[in-house]
DRENTORKOL-3810 file (N, C-alpha, C; in nm, 4 decimals):
REM DRENTORKOL-3810
@n.u->6.7982; n.v->13.2975; n.w->0.6012; ca.u->6.6864; ca.v->13.3343; ca.w->0.6488; c.u->6.6617; c.v->13.4645; c.w->0.7404
@n.u->6.7252; n.v->13.4914; n.w->0.7889; ca.u->6.7095; ca.v->13.5526; ca.w->0.8955; c.u->6.8045; c.v->13.7343; c.w->0.8115
@n.u->6.9200; n.v->13.6569; n.w->0.7180; ca.u->6.8808; ca.v->13.8648; ca.w->0.6776; c.u->6.7637; c.v->13.9252; c.w->0.5661
@n.u->6.7073; n.v->13.7710; n.w->0.5355; ca.u->6.6301; ca.v->13.7583; ca.w->0.4431; c.u->6.5211; c.v->13.9193; c.w->0.5234
@n.u->6.4588; n.v->13.8017; n.w->0.7025; ca.u->6.3433; ca.v->13.8757; ca.w->0.7625; c.u->6.4274; c.v->14.0210; c.w->0.7864
@n.u->6.5445; n.v->14.0199; n.w->0.8024; ca.u->6.5794; ca.v->14.1864; ca.w->0.8917; c.u->6.5699; c.v->14.2610; c.w->0.7225
@n.u->6.6263; n.v->14.2603; n.w->0.6193; ca.u->6.5727; ca.v->14.3280; ca.w->0.5336; c.u->6.4474; c.v->14.3494; c.w->0.4650
@n.u->6.3844; n.v->14.3010; n.w->0.5236; ca.u->6.2246; ca.v->14.2990; ca.w->0.4905; c.u->6.1983; c.v->14.3842; c.w->0.6127
@n.u->6.2127; n.v->14.4006; n.w->0.7163; ca.u->6.1635; ca.v->14.4804; ca.w->0.8129; c.u->6.2246; c.v->14.6339; c.w->0.8138
@n.u->6.3869; n.v->14.6021; n.w->0.7545; ca.u->6.4601; ca.v->14.7516; ca.w->0.7188; c.u->6.3645; c.v->14.8688; c.w->0.6156
@n.u->6.3394; n.v->14.7901; n.w->0.4697; ca.u->6.2851; ca.v->14.8270; ca.w->0.3740; c.u->6.1429; c.v->14.8232; c.w->0.4644
@n.u->6.0414; n.v->14.7923; n.w->0.5236; ca.u->5.9484; ca.v->14.8448; ca.w->0.6006; c.u->5.9306; c.v->14.9536; c.w->0.6627
@n.u->6.0421; n.v->14.9719; n.w->0.7399; ca.u->6.0214; ca.v->15.0628; ca.w->0.8037; c.u->6.1131; c.v->15.2326; c.w->0.7837
@n.u->6.1428; n.v->15.1724; n.w->0.6168; ca.u->6.1588; ca.v->15.3240; ca.w->0.5529; c.u->6.0368; c.v->15.3443; c.w->0.4143
@n.u->5.9532; n.v->15.2829; n.w->0.4171; ca.u->5.8849; ca.v->15.2735; ca.w->0.3530; c.u->5.7875; c.v->15.3899; c.w->0.4447
@n.u->5.7473; n.v->15.3500; n.w->0.5491; ca.u->5.6187; ca.v->15.3891; ca.w->0.6229; c.u->5.7458; c.v->15.5566; c.w->0.7054
@n.u->5.8795; n.v->15.5704; n.w->0.7087; ca.u->5.9005; ca.v->15.6711; ca.w->0.7325; c.u->5.9025; c.v->15.8230; c.w->0.6680
@n.u->5.9178; n.v->15.7506; n.w->0.4877; ca.u->5.8876; ca.v->15.8128; ca.w->0.3533; c.u->5.7236; c.v->15.8168; c.w->0.3640
@n.u->5.6759; n.v->15.7696; n.w->0.3683; ca.u->5.5303; ca.v->15.8056; ca.w->0.3605; c.u->5.5387; c.v->15.9021; c.w->0.4870
@n.u->5.5410; n.v->15.8806; n.w->0.6135; ca.u->5.4996; ca.v->15.9848; ca.w->0.7172; c.u->5.6272; c.v->16.0997; c.w->0.6118
@n.u->5.6924; n.v->16.1621; n.w->0.5260; ca.u->5.7344; ca.v->16.2615; ca.w->0.5248; c.u->5.6810; c.v->16.3127; c.w->0.4085
@n.u->5.5999; n.v->16.2274; n.w->0.3585; ca.u->5.5427; ca.v->16.2796; ca.w->0.2144; c.u->5.3901; c.v->16.3311; c.w->0.2536
@n.u->5.3243; n.v->16.2825; n.w->0.3922; ca.u->5.1836; ca.v->16.3235; ca.w->0.4631; c.u->5.2426; c.v->16.4219; c.w->0.5286
@n.u->5.3292; n.v->16.4907; n.w->0.6019; ca.u->5.3656; ca.v->16.5813; ca.w->0.7083; c.u->5.4420; c.v->16.6767; c.w->0.5721
@n.u->5.5016; n.v->16.6733; n.w->0.4587; ca.u->5.5299; ca.v->16.7520; ca.w->0.3522; c.u->5.3817; c.v->16.8203; c.w->0.3077
@n.u->5.3104; n.v->16.7606; n.w->0.2176; ca.u->5.1993; ca.v->16.7850; ca.w->0.2082; c.u->5.1195; c.v->16.8409; c.w->0.2671
@n.u->5.0909; n.v->16.8852; n.w->0.3952; ca.u->5.0412; ca.v->16.9041; ca.w->0.5204; c.u->5.0706; c.v->17.0192; c.w->0.5467
@n.u->5.2113; n.v->17.0558; n.w->0.5432; ca.u->5.2775; ca.v->17.1667; ca.w->0.5678; c.u->5.2689; c.v->17.2722; c.w->0.4634
@n.u->5.2630; n.v->17.2069; n.w->0.2829; ca.u->5.2820; ca.v->17.2658; ca.w->0.1734; c.u->5.3910; c.v->17.2694; c.w->0.1292
@n.u->5.4411; n.v->17.1893; n.w->0.1580; ca.u->5.6632; ca.v->17.1888; ca.w->0.1102; c.u->5.6379; c.v->17.1682; c.w->-0.0781
@n.u->5.5062; n.v->17.1564; n.w->-0.1231; ca.u->5.4893; ca.v->17.1188; ca.w->-0.2013; c.u->5.4417; c.v->17.2497; c.w->-0.3314
@n.u->5.4386; n.v->17.3397; n.w->-0.2942; ca.u->5.3689; ca.v->17.4923; ca.w->-0.3196; c.u->5.4881; c.v->17.5624; c.w->-0.3595
@n.u->5.4648; n.v->17.6212; n.w->-0.4542; ca.u->5.5605; ca.v->17.7716; ca.w->-0.4716; c.u->5.4763; c.v->17.9157; c.w->-0.4424
@n.u->5.6157; n.v->17.9931; n.w->-0.2788; ca.u->5.6375; ca.v->18.0573; ca.w->-0.2332; c.u->5.6125; c.v->18.2686; c.w->-0.4532
@n.u->5.6861; n.v->18.2052; n.w->-0.4772; ca.u->5.6997; ca.v->18.2793; ca.w->-0.5608; c.u->5.5363; c.v->18.3118; c.w->-0.6743
@n.u->5.4734; n.v->18.1741; n.w->-0.6897; ca.u->5.3464; ca.v->18.1606; ca.w->-0.7866; c.u->5.2577; c.v->18.2739; c.w->-0.7507
@n.u->5.2698; n.v->18.3124; n.w->-0.5883; ca.u->5.1829; ca.v->18.3877; ca.w->-0.5626; c.u->5.1781; c.v->18.5608; c.w->-0.5629
@n.u->5.3417; n.v->18.5665; n.w->-0.5762; ca.u->5.3595; ca.v->18.7332; ca.w->-0.6166; c.u->5.3504; c.v->18.7334; c.w->-0.7465
@n.u->5.3654; n.v->18.6763; n.w->-0.8465; ca.u->5.3350; ca.v->18.6438; ca.w->-0.9765; c.u->5.2125; c.v->18.6589; c.w->-0.9989
@n.u->5.1424; n.v->18.5957; n.w->-0.9388; ca.u->4.9778; ca.v->18.6153; ca.w->-0.9709; c.u->4.9060; c.v->18.7340; c.w->-0.9629
@n.u->4.9703; n.v->18.7420; n.w->-0.8450; ca.u->4.9036; ca.v->18.8779; ca.w->-0.8058; c.u->4.8965; c.v->19.0224; c.w->-0.9115
@n.u->5.0271; n.v->19.0679; n.w->-0.9794; ca.u->5.0903; ca.v->19.1092; ca.w->-1.0090; c.u->5.0119; c.v->19.1187; c.w->-1.1941
@n.u->4.9587; n.v->19.0379; n.w->-1.1867; ca.u->4.9495; ca.v->19.0140; ca.w->-1.3281; c.u->4.7608; c.v->18.9345; c.w->-1.3286
@n.u->4.6575; n.v->19.0154; n.w->-1.2970; ca.u->4.4905; ca.v->18.9859; ca.w->-1.2827; c.u->4.4598; c.v->18.9959; c.w->-1.4308
@n.u->4.4067; n.v->18.9805; n.w->-1.4722; ca.u->4.2962; ca.v->19.0272; ca.w->-1.5547; c.u->4.3783; c.v->19.0092; c.w->-1.7330
@n.u->4.4532; n.v->18.9389; n.w->-1.6647; ca.u->4.5567; ca.v->18.9129; ca.w->-1.8611; c.u->4.6311; c.v->19.0656; c.w->-1.8572
@n.u->4.6892; n.v->19.2085; n.w->-1.7336; ca.u->4.7003; ca.v->19.2999; ca.w->-1.7588; c.u->4.8073; c.v->19.2744; c.w->-1.6481
@n.u->4.8974; n.v->19.3752; n.w->-1.6874; ca.u->5.0293; ca.v->19.3712; ca.w->-1.5250; c.u->4.9961; c.v->19.5181; c.w->-1.4839
@n.u->5.0545; n.v->19.5032; n.w->-1.3445; ca.u->5.0289; ca.v->19.6452; ca.w->-1.3477; c.u->5.1324; c.v->19.6834; c.w->-1.2439
@n.u->5.1774; n.v->19.8105; n.w->-1.2160; ca.u->5.2748; ca.v->19.8460; ca.w->-1.1163; c.u->5.2148; c.v->19.8083; c.w->-0.9433
@n.u->5.3655; n.v->19.8016; n.w->-0.8404; ca.u->5.2627; ca.v->19.8060; ca.w->-0.7267; c.u->5.1754; c.v->19.8925; c.w->-0.6763
@n.u->5.0929; n.v->19.8333; n.w->-0.5681; ca.u->4.9497; ca.v->19.9658; ca.w->-0.5415; c.u->5.0282; c.v->19.9214; c.w->-0.3712
@n.u->5.0180; n.v->20.0315; n.w->-0.3473; ca.u->5.0417; ca.v->20.0724; ca.w->-0.2024; c.u->4.8612; c.v->20.0448; c.w->-0.1283
@n.u->4.8568; n.v->19.9888; n.w->-0.0359; ca.u->4.7140; ca.v->19.9634; ca.w->0.0073; c.u->4.6904; c.v->20.0406; c.w->0.1556
@n.u->4.8218; n.v->20.1414; n.w->0.1885; ca.u->4.7811; ca.v->20.2543; ca.w->0.3286; c.u->4.7716; c.v->20.1755; c.w->0.3938
@n.u->4.7985; n.v->20.0014; n.w->0.4717; ca.u->4.7787; ca.v->19.9804; ca.w->0.5942; c.u->4.8231; c.v->19.9769; c.w->0.7010
@n.u->4.7983; n.v->20.0020; n.w->0.7827; ca.u->4.9395; ca.v->19.9565; ca.w->0.9201; c.u->5.0161; c.v->19.8906; c.w->0.8947
@n.u->5.1719; n.v->19.8410; n.w->0.9705; ca.u->5.2215; ca.v->19.7436; ca.w->0.9961; c.u->5.2286; c.v->19.6618; c.w->1.0588
@n.u->5.2310; n.v->19.5337; n.w->0.9696; ca.u->5.2065; ca.v->19.3858; ca.w->1.0600; c.u->5.0484; c.v->19.3353; c.w->0.9719
@n.u->5.0079; n.v->19.4492; n.w->0.8921; ca.u->4.8609; ca.v->19.3335; ca.w->0.7532; c.u->4.9474; c.v->19.2418; c.w->0.7026
@n.u->4.9087; n.v->19.1823; n.w->0.6688; ca.u->4.9192; ca.v->19.0491; ca.w->0.5626; c.u->4.8388; c.v->18.9679; c.w->0.5477
@n.u->4.8619; n.v->18.9959; n.w->0.3632; ca.u->4.7108; ca.v->18.9838; ca.w->0.2278; c.u->4.7168; c.v->18.7741; c.w->0.2604
@n.u->4.5779; n.v->18.8099; n.w->0.2449; ca.u->4.5517; ca.v->18.6642; ca.w->0.3211; c.u->4.5361; c.v->18.6147; c.w->0.2218
@n.u->4.4362; n.v->18.6635; n.w->0.0862; ca.u->4.3750; ca.v->18.6023; ca.w->-0.0171; c.u->4.4143; c.v->18.7284; c.w->-0.1360
@n.u->4.3602; n.v->18.6881; n.w->-0.2224; ca.u->4.3843; ca.v->18.8310; ca.w->-0.3401; c.u->4.2955; c.v->18.7023; c.w->-0.4263
@n.u->4.1950; n.v->18.7785; n.w->-0.5152; ca.u->4.0552; ca.v->18.7447; ca.w->-0.5593; c.u->4.0317; c.v->18.8474; c.w->-0.6161
@n.u->3.9864; n.v->18.8321; n.w->-0.8185; ca.u->3.9263; ca.v->18.8584; ca.w->-0.9149; c.u->3.7710; c.v->18.8676; c.w->-0.8998
@n.u->3.6739; n.v->19.0016; n.w->-0.8915; ca.u->3.5524; ca.v->18.9690; ca.w->-0.8837; c.u->3.4836; c.v->19.0523; c.w->-0.9631
@n.u->3.4667; n.v->19.0075; n.w->-1.0343; ca.u->3.3230; ca.v->19.1207; ca.w->-1.1653; c.u->3.4519; c.v->19.1925; c.w->-1.2245
@n.u->3.5819; n.v->19.1924; n.w->-1.2363; ca.u->3.6349; ca.v->19.3076; ca.w->-1.3140; c.u->3.7026; c.v->19.3931; c.w->-1.1974
@n.u->3.6960; n.v->19.3779; n.w->-1.1076; ca.u->3.7557; ca.v->19.4566; ca.w->-0.9920; c.u->3.8594; c.v->19.3306; c.w->-0.9239
@n.u->3.9342; n.v->19.3528; n.w->-0.8020; ca.u->4.0360; ca.v->19.3461; ca.w->-0.7480; c.u->4.0463; c.v->19.2844; c.w->-0.6214
@n.u->3.9878; n.v->19.1860; n.w->-0.5571; ca.u->3.9561; ca.v->19.1893; ca.w->-0.3918; c.u->4.0355; c.v->19.1187; c.w->-0.3123
@n.u->4.1462; n.v->19.2352; n.w->-0.2741; ca.u->4.2409; ca.v->19.2209; ca.w->-0.1404; c.u->4.1612; c.v->19.1360; c.w->-0.0101
@n.u->4.2384; n.v->19.0832; n.w->0.0333; ca.u->4.1598; ca.v->19.0163; ca.w->0.1832; c.u->4.2960; c.v->19.0421; c.w->0.2879
@n.u->4.2602; n.v->19.1290; n.w->0.3743; ca.u->4.3850; ca.v->19.1739; ca.w->0.4932; c.u->4.3757; c.v->19.1033; c.w->0.5937
@n.u->4.5033; n.v->19.0486; n.w->0.6771; ca.u->4.4262; ca.v->19.0125; ca.w->0.8145; c.u->4.5789; c.v->19.0937; c.w->0.8943
@n.u->4.5220; n.v->19.1254; n.w->1.0205; ca.u->4.6337; ca.v->19.1770; ca.w->1.1096; c.u->4.6252; c.v->19.3015; c.w->1.1400
@n.u->4.7217; n.v->19.3482; n.w->1.2152; ca.u->4.8213; ca.v->19.5208; ca.w->1.1650; c.u->4.7186; c.v->19.5670; c.w->1.2833
@n.u->4.6594; n.v->19.5420; n.w->1.4159; ca.u->4.5785; ca.v->19.5510; ca.w->1.4945; c.u->4.4089; c.v->19.6545; c.w->1.4700
@n.u->4.3851; n.v->19.5731; n.w->1.3498; ca.u->4.2531; ca.v->19.6265; ca.w->1.2820; c.u->4.2076; c.v->19.4844; c.w->1.2441
@n.u->4.0526; n.v->19.4978; n.w->1.2268; ca.u->3.9898; ca.v->19.3689; ca.w->1.1653; c.u->4.0227; c.v->19.3272; c.w->1.0629
@n.u->3.9919; n.v->19.2077; n.w->1.0314; ca.u->4.0040; ca.v->19.1879; ca.w->0.8875; c.u->3.8878; c.v->19.2445; c.w->0.7744
@n.u->4.0063; n.v->19.2834; n.w->0.6465; ca.u->3.9220; ca.v->19.3929; ca.w->0.5786; c.u->3.9210; c.v->19.2871; c.w->0.4741
@n.u->3.8637; n.v->19.3714; n.w->0.3294; ca.u->3.8501; ca.v->19.3173; ca.w->0.2196; c.u->3.9024; c.v->19.4369; c.w->0.1024
@n.u->3.9519; n.v->19.5218; n.w->0.0348; ca.u->4.0539; ca.v->19.5889; ca.w->-0.0043; c.u->3.9801; c.v->19.5757; c.w->-0.1455
@n.u->3.9412; n.v->19.6896; n.w->-0.2330; ca.u->3.8663; ca.v->19.6727; ca.w->-0.3772; c.u->3.9538; c.v->19.7424; c.w->-0.4300
@n.u->3.9998; n.v->19.7072; n.w->-0.5226; ca.u->4.1383; ca.v->19.7970; ca.w->-0.6178; c.u->4.0972; c.v->19.7955; c.w->-0.7488
@n.u->4.0635; n.v->19.8624; n.w->-0.8237; ca.u->4.0568; ca.v->19.9283; ca.w->-1.0041; c.u->4.1329; c.v->19.8818; c.w->-1.0572
@n.u->4.2191; n.v->19.7082; n.w->-1.1650; ca.u->4.2612; ca.v->19.7039; ca.w->-1.2196; c.u->4.3283; c.v->19.8135; c.w->-1.3010
@n.u->4.2707; n.v->19.8767; n.w->-1.3738; ca.u->4.2736; ca.v->19.9534; ca.w->-1.4485; c.u->4.3750; c.v->20.0659; c.w->-1.4515
@n.u->4.3742; n.v->20.1213; n.w->-1.2838; ca.u->4.4673; ca.v->20.2139; ca.w->-1.2560; c.u->4.5210; c.v->20.1948; c.w->-1.1574
@n.u->4.5054; n.v->20.0954; n.w->-1.0958; ca.u->4.5574; ca.v->20.0459; ca.w->-0.8929; c.u->4.5319; c.v->20.1205; c.w->-0.8691
@n.u->4.4009; n.v->20.1949; n.w->-0.8002; ca.u->4.3593; ca.v->20.2734; ca.w->-0.7279; c.u->4.2737; c.v->20.2164; c.w->-0.6341
@n.u->4.2745; n.v->20.2086; n.w->-0.5501; ca.u->4.1939; ca.v->20.1514; ca.w->-0.4418; c.u->4.0519; c.v->20.2417; c.w->-0.4016
@n.u->3.9640; n.v->20.1367; n.w->-0.4956; ca.u->3.8161; ca.v->20.1795; ca.w->-0.4900; c.u->3.7047; c.v->20.1246; c.w->-0.3956
@n.u->3.7281; n.v->20.0709; n.w->-0.2666; ca.u->3.6324; ca.v->20.0637; ca.w->-0.1659; c.u->3.7488; c.v->20.0024; c.w->-0.0266
@n.u->3.6775; n.v->19.9777; n.w->0.0492; ca.u->3.7871; ca.v->19.9051; ca.w->0.1776; c.u->3.5874; c.v->19.8213; c.w->0.3132
@n.u->3.5916; n.v->19.6746; n.w->0.2495; ca.u->3.4895; ca.v->19.6758; ca.w->0.3421; c.u->3.5451; c.v->19.6283; c.w->0.4986
@n.u->3.5167; n.v->19.6295; n.w->0.5369; ca.u->3.5549; ca.v->19.5985; ca.w->0.6681; c.u->3.4780; c.v->19.5517; c.w->0.7888
@n.u->3.4911; n.v->19.4566; n.w->0.9024; ca.u->3.4294; ca.v->19.3847; ca.w->1.0140; c.u->3.4610; c.v->19.4813; c.w->1.1240
@n.u->3.3147; n.v->19.5028; n.w->1.1789; ca.u->3.3442; ca.v->19.5431; ca.w->1.3267; c.u->3.3202; c.v->19.4927; c.w->1.4472
@n.u->3.4076; n.v->19.4628; n.w->1.4723; ca.u->3.4598; ca.v->19.4018; ca.w->1.5946; c.u->3.3756; c.v->19.3846; c.w->1.7237
@n.u->3.3738; n.v->19.5060; n.w->1.7342; ca.u->3.3602; ca.v->19.6044; ca.w->1.8930; c.u->3.1623; c.v->19.5312; c.w->1.8857
@n.u->3.1009; n.v->19.4683; n.w->1.8159; ca.u->2.9722; ca.v->19.4317; ca.w->1.7760; c.u->2.8778; c.v->19.5805; c.w->1.8092
@n.u->2.9208; n.v->19.7107; n.w->1.8368; ca.u->2.8006; ca.v->19.8458; ca.w->1.8201; c.u->2.7738; c.v->19.8692; c.w->1.6726
@n.u->2.6967; n.v->19.8920; n.w->1.6108; ca.u->2.6918; ca.v->19.9802; ca.w->1.4449; c.u->2.7380; c.v->20.0788; c.w->1.4550
@n.u->2.7738; n.v->20.0820; n.w->1.3363; ca.u->2.8599; ca.v->20.2551; ca.w->1.2771; c.u->2.7430; c.v->20.3028; c.w->1.3043
@n.u->2.8432; n.v->20.4789; n.w->1.3155; ca.u->2.7512; ca.v->20.5975; ca.w->1.3907; c.u->2.6322; c.v->20.6192; c.w->1.2468
@n.u->2.7356; n.v->20.6046; n.w->1.1010; ca.u->2.6974; ca.v->20.6471; ca.w->0.9830; c.u->2.5223; c.v->20.5456; c.w->0.9320
@n.u->2.5332; n.v->20.4501; n.w->1.0200; ca.u->2.3890; ca.v->20.3354; ca.w->0.9923; c.u->2.2418; c.v->20.4621; c.w->1.0468
END
């Protein structure tokens, strides 16, 4: 009888440990494939395009890539400047606009 009780406790402990690993893995994104972001970014709107130079300072990271009414919106963060969104023409791969947040609280002089 003691062997059966010990077996139940060991199996219960193993189940709890595996459940904890599953929860931690899901919360840290272990189930996501890192290559899927690169593949989807280079093939938007059913068209593949070459690499685009975003002309951003080093240390800049891509936070998100989205298609908005035919334009590709790339959300950028870091690089010593405020977060910003760069709009790209998918036909030519050229940057057509940039939306930046002024973190200083002052209005730009052009307004």
